[in-house]
Biopython code that builds the backbone (N, CA, C, O; Angstrom):
import numpy as np
from Bio.PDB.StructureBuilder import StructureBuilder

atoms = [
    (1, "MET", "N", (3.185, -0.670, -8.113)),
    (1, "MET", "CA", (4.255, -1.255, -8.673)),
    (1, "MET", "C", (5.513, -1.750, -7.475)),
    (1, "MET", "O", (6.078, -0.984, -6.695)),
    (2, "LEU", "N", (5.708, -3.035, -7.585)),
    (2, "LEU", "CA", (6.509, -3.441, -6.433)),
    (2, "LEU", "C", (7.854, -3.325, -7.070)),
    (2, "LEU", "O", (8.138, -3.591, -8.238)),
    (3, "ARG", "N", (8.722, -2.842, -6.024)),
    (3, "ARG", "CA", (10.390, -2.524, -6.887)),
    (3, "ARG", "C", (11.041, -3.073, -5.620)),
    (3, "ARG", "O", (10.499, -3.048, -4.516)),
    (4, "PRO", "N", (12.203, -3.551, -5.865)),
    (4, "PRO", "CA", (13.130, -4.654, -4.628)),
    (4, "PRO", "C", (13.950, -3.260, -4.107)),
    (4, "PRO", "O", (14.153, -2.219, -4.732)),
    (5, "ARG", "N", (14.233, -3.530, -3.109)),
    (5, "ARG", "CA", (15.208, -2.484, -2.501)),
    (5, "ARG", "C", (16.577, -2.971, -1.794)),
    (5, "ARG", "O", (16.863, -4.120, -1.455)),
    (6, "GLY", "N", (17.430, -1.668, -1.645)),
    (6, "GLY", "CA", (18.690, -1.841, -1.130)),
    (6, "GLY", "C", (19.740, -3.168, -2.002)),
    (6, "GLY", "O", (19.607, -3.706, -3.101)),
    (7, "CYS", "N", (20.828, -3.336, -0.837)),
    (7, "CYS", "CA", (21.565, -4.504, -1.717)),
    (7, "CYS", "C", (20.923, -5.535, -1.725)),
    (7, "CYS", "O", (21.318, -6.464, -2.429)),
    (8, "ASN", "N", (19.844, -5.653, -1.008)),
    (8, "ASN", "CA", (19.327, -7.283, -1.103)),
    (8, "ASN", "C", (17.975, -7.347, -1.987)),
    (8, "ASN", "O", (16.875, -7.869, -1.809)),
    (9, "SER", "N", (18.679, -6.416, -3.241)),
    (9, "SER", "CA", (17.216, -6.303, -3.926)),
    (9, "SER", "C", (16.474, -7.651, -4.316)),
    (9, "SER", "O", (15.252, -7.702, -4.452)),
    (10, "THR", "N", (17.509, -8.982, -4.520)),
    (10, "THR", "CA", (16.587, -10.240, -4.672)),
    (10, "THR", "C", (16.220, -10.789, -3.873)),
    (10, "THR", "O", (16.033, -12.002, -3.971)),
    (11, "GLY", "N", (15.935, -9.999, -2.597)),
    (11, "GLY", "CA", (15.838, -10.797, -1.345)),
    (11, "GLY", "C", (14.183, -11.020, -1.201)),
    (11, "GLY", "O", (13.389, -10.886, -2.133)),
    (12, "HIS", "N", (13.893, -11.334, -0.037)),
    (12, "HIS", "CA", (12.207, -11.795, 0.243)),
    (12, "HIS", "C", (11.230, -10.488, -0.137)),
    (12, "HIS", "O", (11.538, -9.367, -0.539)),
    (13, "LYS", "N", (10.203, -10.960, 0.094)),
    (13, "LYS", "CA", (9.107, -9.938, -0.255)),
    (13, "LYS", "C", (9.120, -8.837, 1.000)),
    (13, "LYS", "O", (8.321, -7.901, 0.972)),
    (14, "GLY", "N", (10.025, -8.986, 2.058)),
    (14, "GLY", "CA", (9.821, -8.069, 3.130)),
    (14, "GLY", "C", (10.625, -6.919, 2.726)),
    (14, "GLY", "O", (10.408, -5.835, 3.269)),
    (15, "TRP", "N", (11.733, -7.060, 1.632)),
    (15, "TRP", "CA", (12.197, -6.076, 1.002)),
    (15, "TRP", "C", (11.585, -5.093, 0.099)),
    (15, "TRP", "O", (12.116, -4.013, -0.162)),
    (16, "TYR", "N", (10.316, -5.536, -0.432)),
    (16, "TYR", "CA", (9.659, -4.443, -1.425)),
    (16, "TYR", "C", (9.338, -3.297, -1.085)),
    (16, "TYR", "O", (9.071, -3.107, 0.102)),
    (17, "GLU", "N", (9.279, -2.351, -1.902)),
    (17, "GLU", "CA", (9.001, -0.704, -1.907)),
    (17, "GLU", "C", (7.673, -0.570, -2.746)),
    (17, "GLU", "O", (7.579, -1.082, -3.861)),
    (18, "ILE", "N", (6.673, 0.126, -2.168)),
    (18, "ILE", "CA", (5.976, 0.552, -2.970)),
    (18, "ILE", "C", (5.520, 2.051, -2.349)),
    (18, "ILE", "O", (5.896, 2.548, -1.288)),
    (19, "LYS", "N", (4.491, 2.675, -3.451)),
    (19, "LYS", "CA", (4.162, 3.935, -3.030)),
    (19, "LYS", "C", (2.853, 4.527, -2.670)),
    (19, "LYS", "O", (1.976, 3.845, -3.199)),
    (20, "CYS", "N", (2.372, 5.471, -2.018)),
    (20, "CYS", "CA", (1.053, 5.680, -1.592)),
    (20, "CYS", "C", (0.607, 6.656, -3.067)),
    (20, "CYS", "O", (1.311, 7.427, -3.720)),
    (21, "GLY", "N", (-0.803, 6.265, -3.247)),
    (21, "GLY", "CA", (-1.290, 6.571, -4.360)),
    (21, "GLY", "C", (-1.692, 8.166, -4.103)),
    (21, "GLY", "O", (-2.120, 8.865, -5.021)),
    (22, "ILE", "N", (-1.521, 8.612, -2.877)),
    (22, "ILE", "CA", (-2.071, 10.173, -2.902)),
    (22, "ILE", "C", (-0.903, 10.715, -2.311)),
    (22, "ILE", "O", (-0.341, 11.640, -2.898)),
    (23, "CYS", "N", (-0.477, 10.311, -1.308)),
    (23, "CYS", "CA", (0.929, 11.309, -1.201)),
    (23, "CYS", "C", (2.495, 10.830, -1.243)),
    (23, "CYS", "O", (3.471, 11.272, -0.637)),
    (24, "ALA", "N", (2.366, 9.748, -2.197)),
    (24, "ALA", "CA", (3.777, 9.238, -2.785)),
    (24, "ALA", "C", (4.791, 8.959, -1.802)),
    (24, "ALA", "O", (5.988, 9.122, -2.043)),
    (25, "LYS", "N", (4.325, 8.522, -0.644)),
    (25, "LYS", "CA", (5.171, 8.218, 0.452)),
    (25, "LYS", "C", (5.833, 6.670, 0.106)),
    (25, "LYS", "O", (5.111, 5.746, -0.269)),
    (26, "LYS", "N", (6.909, 6.568, 0.238)),
    (26, "LYS", "CA", (7.412, 5.287, -0.073)),
    (26, "LYS", "C", (7.080, 4.431, 1.228)),
    (26, "LYS", "O", (7.272, 4.933, 2.336)),
    (27, "LEU", "N", (6.608, 3.201, 1.103)),
    (27, "LEU", "CA", (5.904, 2.054, 1.906)),
    (27, "LEU", "C", (6.510, 0.917, 1.761)),
    (27, "LEU", "O", (6.626, 0.478, 0.616)),
    (28, "TYR", "N", (6.989, 0.239, 2.774)),
    (28, "TYR", "CA", (8.011, -1.002, 2.610)),
    (28, "TYR", "C", (6.997, -2.323, 3.158)),
    (28, "TYR", "O", (6.319, -2.223, 4.181)),
    (29, "LEU", "N", (7.021, -3.481, 2.352)),
    (29, "LEU", "CA", (6.320, -4.420, 2.517)),
    (29, "LEU", "C", (7.042, -5.147, 3.625)),
    (29, "LEU", "O", (8.159, -5.605, 3.388)),
    (30, "GLY", "N", (6.312, -5.336, 5.212)),
    (30, "GLY", "CA", (6.818, -5.763, 6.152)),
    (30, "GLY", "C", (6.971, -5.024, 7.162)),
    (30, "GLY", "O", (6.875, -5.451, 8.313)),
    (31, "ASP", "N", (7.246, -3.742, 6.839)),
    (31, "ASP", "CA", (7.488, -2.504, 7.601)),
    (31, "ASP", "C", (6.403, -1.613, 7.991)),
    (31, "ASP", "O", (6.229, -1.324, 9.175)),
    (32, "ASP", "N", (5.748, -1.214, 7.161)),
    (32, "ASP", "CA", (4.478, -0.357, 7.025)),
    (32, "ASP", "C", (3.009, -0.829, 7.019)),
    (32, "ASP", "O", (2.585, -1.795, 6.385)),
    (33, "ILE", "N", (2.432, -0.166, 7.662)),
    (33, "ILE", "CA", (0.898, -0.491, 7.341)),
    (33, "ILE", "C", (0.024, 0.047, 5.965)),
    (33, "ILE", "O", (-0.352, 1.195, 5.728)),
    (34, "ILE", "N", (-0.125, -0.925, 5.321)),
    (34, "ILE", "CA", (-0.621, -0.695, 3.904)),
    (34, "ILE", "C", (-1.980, -1.193, 3.491)),
    (34, "ILE", "O", (-2.223, -2.397, 3.579)),
    (35, "TYR", "N", (-3.021, -0.213, 2.978)),
    (35, "TYR", "CA", (-4.012, -0.227, 2.648)),
    (35, "TYR", "C", (-4.703, -0.805, 1.298)),
    (35, "TYR", "O", (-3.740, -0.874, 0.534)),
    (36, "LEU", "N", (-5.438, -1.098, 0.836)),
    (36, "LEU", "CA", (-6.171, -1.236, -0.465)),
    (36, "LEU", "C", (-7.226, -1.525, -0.775)),
    (36, "LEU", "O", (-7.866, -2.093, 0.110)),
    (37, "CYS", "N", (-7.760, -1.361, -1.780)),
    (37, "CYS", "CA", (-9.153, -1.601, -1.859)),
    (37, "CYS", "C", (-9.403, -2.650, -2.609)),
    (37, "CYS", "O", (-8.780, -2.840, -3.653)),
    (38, "PRO", "N", (-10.428, -3.538, -2.136)),
    (38, "PRO", "CA", (-10.270, -4.830, -2.597)),
    (38, "PRO", "C", (-11.051, -5.266, -3.784)),
    (38, "PRO", "O", (-10.987, -6.309, -4.433)),
    (39, "LYS", "N", (-12.014, -3.921, -3.944)),
    (39, "LYS", "CA", (-12.529, -4.268, -5.694)),
    (39, "LYS", "C", (-12.070, -3.844, -6.359)),
    (39, "LYS", "O", (-12.262, -4.432, -7.424)),
    (40, "CYS", "N", (-11.015, -2.454, -6.524)),
    (40, "CYS", "CA", (-10.715, -2.012, -7.635)),
    (40, "CYS", "C", (-8.862, -1.759, -7.273)),
    (40, "CYS", "O", (-8.152, -0.899, -7.795)),
    (41, "GLY", "N", (-8.472, -2.707, -6.331)),
    (41, "GLY", "CA", (-7.281, -2.258, -6.162)),
    (41, "GLY", "C", (-6.212, -3.042, -6.978)),
    (41, "GLY", "O", (-5.031, -2.710, -7.083)),
    (42, "SER", "N", (-6.794, -4.119, -7.534)),
    (42, "SER", "CA", (-5.994, -4.925, -8.763)),
    (42, "SER", "C", (-6.134, -4.287, -10.160)),
    (42, "SER", "O", (-5.335, -4.519, -11.067)),
    (43, "LYS", "N", (-7.237, -3.437, -10.283)),
    (43, "LYS", "CA", (-7.462, -2.891, -11.366)),
    (43, "LYS", "C", (-6.772, -1.445, -11.942)),
    (43, "LYS", "O", (-6.575, -1.123, -13.114)),
    (44, "TYR", "N", (-6.484, -0.710, -10.726)),
    (44, "TYR", "CA", (-5.835, 0.519, -10.611)),
    (44, "TYR", "C", (-4.370, 0.217, -9.878)),
    (44, "TYR", "O", (-3.435, 0.939, -10.223)),
    (45, "GLY", "N", (-4.135, -0.783, -8.915)),
    (45, "GLY", "CA", (-2.562, -1.126, -8.365)),
    (45, "GLY", "C", (-2.355, 0.347, -7.515)),
    (45, "GLY", "O", (-1.282, 0.945, -7.450)),
    (46, "ILE", "N", (-3.397, 0.706, -6.999)),
    (46, "ILE", "CA", (-2.992, 1.805, -5.998)),
    (46, "ILE", "C", (-3.157, 1.300, -4.590)),
    (46, "ILE", "O", (-4.037, 0.532, -4.201)),
    (47, "TYR", "N", (-2.140, 1.867, -3.844)),
    (47, "TYR", "CA", (-2.103, 1.529, -2.259)),
    (47, "TYR", "C", (-1.995, 2.828, -1.579)),
    (47, "TYR", "O", (-1.640, 3.872, -2.126)),
    (48, "TYR", "N", (-2.438, 2.640, 0.064)),
    (48, "TYR", "CA", (-2.561, 3.854, 0.607)),
    (48, "TYR", "C", (-1.806, 3.503, 1.819)),
    (48, "TYR", "O", (-1.662, 2.382, 2.307)),
    (49, "CYS", "N", (-1.245, 4.880, 2.319)),
    (49, "CYS", "CA", (-0.628, 4.727, 3.562)),
    (49, "CYS", "C", (-1.639, 4.828, 4.942)),
    (49, "CYS", "O", (-2.804, 5.117, 4.671)),
    (50, "GLN", "N", (-1.448, 4.702, 5.822)),
    (50, "GLN", "CA", (-2.026, 4.833, 7.252)),
    (50, "GLN", "C", (-2.704, 6.060, 7.475)),
    (50, "GLN", "O", (-3.687, 5.982, 8.212)),
    (51, "ALA", "N", (-2.381, 7.293, 6.963)),
    (51, "ALA", "CA", (-2.225, 8.551, 7.324)),
    (51, "ALA", "C", (-3.331, 8.771, 5.980)),
    (51, "ALA", "O", (-4.181, 9.613, 6.272)),
    (52, "ASP", "N", (-3.469, 8.302, 4.830)),
    (52, "ASP", "CA", (-4.341, 8.894, 3.808)),
    (52, "ASP", "C", (-5.411, 7.947, 3.965)),
    (52, "ASP", "O", (-6.479, 8.491, 3.684)),
    (53, "ALA", "N", (-5.559, 6.622, 4.337)),
    (53, "ALA", "CA", (-6.456, 6.084, 4.710)),
    (53, "ALA", "C", (-7.546, 6.513, 5.817)),
    (53, "ALA", "O", (-8.770, 6.459, 5.694)),
    (54, "LYS", "N", (-6.776, 6.966, 6.964)),
    (54, "LYS", "CA", (-7.596, 7.873, 7.853)),
    (54, "LYS", "C", (-8.426, 8.886, 6.935)),
    (54, "LYS", "O", (-9.639, 8.918, 6.725)),
    (55, "ARG", "N", (-7.465, 9.653, 6.484)),
    (55, "ARG", "CA", (-8.173, 11.181, 5.823)),
    (55, "ARG", "C", (-9.239, 10.688, 4.756)),
    (55, "ARG", "O", (-9.971, 11.631, 4.456)),
    (56, "LEU", "N", (-9.521, 9.683, 4.177)),
    (56, "LEU", "CA", (-10.324, 9.273, 3.331)),
    (56, "LEU", "C", (-11.357, 8.410, 4.047)),
    (56, "LEU", "O", (-12.118, 7.692, 3.398)),
    (57, "HIS", "N", (-11.394, 8.473, 5.408)),
    (57, "HIS", "CA", (-12.537, 7.524, 6.342)),
    (57, "HIS", "C", (-12.435, 6.256, 6.025)),
    (57, "HIS", "O", (-13.489, 5.645, 6.202)),
    (58, "MET", "N", (-11.410, 5.520, 5.554)),
    (58, "MET", "CA", (-11.228, 4.362, 5.092)),
    (58, "MET", "C", (-12.182, 4.124, 4.018)),
    (58, "MET", "O", (-12.553, 2.957, 4.143)),
    (59, "LYS", "N", (-12.782, 4.697, 2.976)),
    (59, "LYS", "CA", (-13.161, 4.416, 1.924)),
    (59, "LYS", "C", (-12.413, 4.428, 0.449)),
    (59, "LYS", "O", (-11.303, 4.956, 0.515)),
    (60, "CYS", "N", (-12.696, 4.068, -0.559)),
    (60, "CYS", "CA", (-11.815, 4.385, -1.602)),
    (60, "CYS", "C", (-12.334, 5.331, -2.392)),
    (60, "CYS", "O", (-13.523, 5.321, -2.710)),
    (61, "PRO", "N", (-11.529, 6.196, -2.764)),
    (61, "PRO", "CA", (-11.925, 7.381, -3.483)),
    (61, "PRO", "C", (-12.504, 6.983, -5.197)),
    (61, "PRO", "O", (-13.074, 7.642, -6.067)),
    (62, "PHE", "N", (-12.128, 5.905, -5.123)),
    (62, "PHE", "CA", (-12.758, 5.526, -6.778)),
    (62, "PHE", "C", (-13.869, 4.968, -6.699)),
    (62, "PHE", "O", (-14.665, 5.492, -7.478)),
    (63, "CYS", "N", (-14.419, 3.909, -5.953)),
    (63, "CYS", "CA", (-15.773, 2.917, -5.983)),
    (63, "CYS", "C", (-16.676, 3.369, -4.750)),
    (63, "CYS", "O", (-17.907, 3.341, -4.756)),
    (64, "GLY", "N", (-15.777, 3.843, -3.560)),
    (64, "GLY", "CA", (-16.659, 4.042, -2.197)),
    (64, "GLY", "C", (-16.790, 2.817, -1.328)),
    (64, "GLY", "O", (-17.610, 2.728, -0.414)),
    (65, "SER", "N", (-15.747, 1.679, -1.742)),
    (65, "SER", "CA", (-16.114, 0.263, -0.558)),
    (65, "SER", "C", (-15.100, 0.826, 0.533)),
    (65, "SER", "O", (-14.485, 1.891, 0.472)),
    (66, "GLU", "N", (-15.076, 0.190, 1.208)),
    (66, "GLU", "CA", (-14.169, 0.171, 2.652)),
    (66, "GLU", "C", (-12.828, -0.271, 2.156)),
    (66, "GLU", "O", (-12.751, -1.086, 1.237)),
    (67, "LEU", "N", (-11.804, 0.219, 2.712)),
    (67, "LEU", "CA", (-10.436, -0.118, 2.776)),
    (67, "LEU", "C", (-10.104, -1.119, 3.660)),
    (67, "LEU", "O", (-10.458, -1.163, 4.838)),
    (68, "ALA", "N", (-9.127, -2.268, 2.833)),
    (68, "ALA", "CA", (-8.708, -3.316, 3.467)),
    (68, "ALA", "C", (-7.414, -3.444, 3.977)),
    (68, "ALA", "O", (-6.592, -2.849, 3.280)),
    (69, "LEU", "N", (-6.956, -4.003, 4.934)),
    (69, "LEU", "CA", (-5.465, -4.032, 5.171)),
    (69, "LEU", "C", (-4.851, -5.018, 4.272)),
    (69, "LEU", "O", (-5.222, -6.180, 4.106)),
    (70, "ALA", "N", (-3.962, -4.472, 3.768)),
    (70, "ALA", "CA", (-2.966, -5.414, 2.699)),
    (70, "ALA", "C", (-2.093, -5.899, 3.282)),
    (70, "ALA", "O", (-1.962, -7.115, 3.151)),
    (71, "ALA", "N", (-1.245, -5.242, 4.064)),
    (71, "ALA", "CA", (-0.024, -5.669, 4.836)),
    (71, "ALA", "C", (0.287, -4.873, 6.077)),
    (71, "ALA", "O", (0.338, -3.650, 6.211)),
    (72, "TYR", "N", (0.495, -5.885, 7.000)),
    (72, "TYR", "CA", (0.963, -5.300, 8.161)),
    (72, "TYR", "C", (1.939, -6.210, 9.046)),
    (72, "TYR", "O", (1.403, -7.238, 9.462)),
    (73, "THR", "N", (2.943, -6.063, 9.317)),
    (73, "THR", "CA", (3.852, -6.690, 10.333)),
    (73, "THR", "C", (4.589, -5.981, 11.222)),
    (73, "THR", "O", (5.081, -4.882, 10.968)),
    (74, "SER", "N", (4.691, -6.569, 12.277)),
    (74, "SER", "CA", (5.211, -5.634, 13.640)),
    (74, "SER", "C", (6.451, -6.182, 14.025)),
    (74, "SER", "O", (7.064, -5.709, 14.983)),
]
sb = StructureBuilder()
sb.init_structure("model")
sb.init_model(0)
sb.init_chain("A")
sb.init_seg("    ")
for serial, (resi, resn, name, xyz) in enumerate(atoms, 1):
    if name == "N":
        sb.init_residue(resn, " ", resi, " ")
    sb.init_atom(name, np.array(xyz, "f"), 0.0, 1.0, " ", f" {name:<3s}", serial, name[0])
structure = sb.get_structure()
């Protein structure tokens, strides 16, 4: 679920926050590296942080397919 963040909550997509599906770390679109499963990501709505994606060996725990880079901005 995308949730606006800060005093600029009506701002652009870079101000949105999601949570990692495993460790519940707050991930910010535009600031963090975010992974999701291309097959079941829309079904479950689960995103993964970089550390958990590496711990899962870049495989989805539900269907076993390769995790894809969802958002990254440096």
